[in-house]
C-alpha positions, 0 to 999 in steps of 0.5 A: 178472579182472573189473576187467581185463575192464571196463578192456578193454571200456572201451578197445574204443570209439573215442569213449572212446579219443578222450576219453582222448586229450583227457585226456592233454592236460589235465583236461576237463569234460563240456562240453569233451568234447562240444564237441571231439568234437561229441557229445551230453551223454548220450554224453559223460557215459556214456562218461566214466562208463564210463572212470571206472568202469573206473578210468582217470579221476579226478573232481574237483568244484569247486562246480558243475563236475566235471573229469575227468582221467587216473588214472595211479595207478589201482587195478589194477597193469595200468592204468598200463601200459594208459594208457601204451600208449594214450598212446603209440599216440595220440601220432602219430595224425592224428585224435588230433592234430586232437582235441588241437588242437580242445581248445586252442580249446575253452572251458567255456561255462557252469555246466551242466557241473557238473550232469554230475558222477558222483554 
């Protein structure tokens, strides 16, 4: 039950839903999330970590870089259902479409992204 509550709480924030929206498009580093959503590194990292801890995300490290992606095979049987519902819910949302467009224009500005990896 605790895992489900943690997942529901993770979904109760617009920034985290926007982050998931970006990650439906492709894996991202913290810098890209910051750039597209125009948020601070602290806010991006905190929200990515909450989604990771709730089981929604995978983390892949490559050298100094840390890349987050959707974990469609999450540990809870409910996670794939929630992920699918969120993806469908955001598919035609105007703000979500705009964020995805901005992601296509985003770039990985430097190696500082690697320092944001979850330890």
